[in-house]
C-alpha positions in Angstrom: -4.5 -15.9 1.3 -1.1 -15.3 -0.4 0.5 -11.8 0.3 2.1 -11.7 -3.6 -1.7 -11.8 -5.1 -3.1 -8.2 -3.8 0.2 -7.0 -4.1 0.6 -8.2 -7.6 -2.8 -6.5 -8.7 -1.9 -3.3 -6.8 1.4 -3.5 -9.0 -0.6 -3.7 -11.9 -2.7 -1.5 -11.7 -0.4 1.4 -11.1 1.4 0.3 -13.7 -1.1 0.0 -15.9 -2.0 3.8 -14.8 1.2 5.1 -15.7 1.5 3.7 -18.8 -2.1 4.8 -20.1 -0.8 8.2 -18.3 2.4 8.3 -20.8 0.2 7.4 -23.6 -2.3 9.3 -23.5 -0.8 12.8 -22.5 3.3 12.3 -23.9 3.7 16.1 -22.6 3.2 15.8 -19.3 6.5 14.7 -18.2 9.2 15.9 -15.5 10.7 19.4 -15.8 14.7 18.8 -16.8 14.4 15.3 -17.9 14.5 13.6 -21.4 13.0 10.4 -20.7 9.1 9.7 -19.9 9.4 8.8 -16.3 5.6 7.5 -16.8 6.2 5.0 -19.3 9.4 3.6 -17.7 7.9 3.6 -14.3 4.6 2.2 -15.6 6.3 -0.5 -17.3 8.4 -1.4 -14.3 5.6 -1.5 -11.9 3.7 -3.7 -14.3 6.5 -5.9 -15.2 7.0 -6.5 -11.0 2.9 -6.6 -11.0 2.6 -9.5 -13.3 5.6 -11.5 -12.0 4.5 -11.4 -8.5 0.8 -12.9 -9.9 2.9 -15.3 -11.8 5.0 -16.8 -8.9 1.2 -17.0 -6.5 -0.3 -18.3 -9.4 2.8 -21.1 -9.4 2.2 -21.2 -5.5 -1.3 -22.6 -5.2 
């Protein structure tokens, strides 16, 4: 099995969880930071996971 598939799934799932946390509880932010770190981190993880899954699918 290609290593990109489980890595992509892991990052996609973590990205969805962080994104959902940012949407469902926007008040839980890191102290002294104006940006919602869960939202930004979730989108980055989600994007990276989807790219990994796309690359694994393209290689198959």
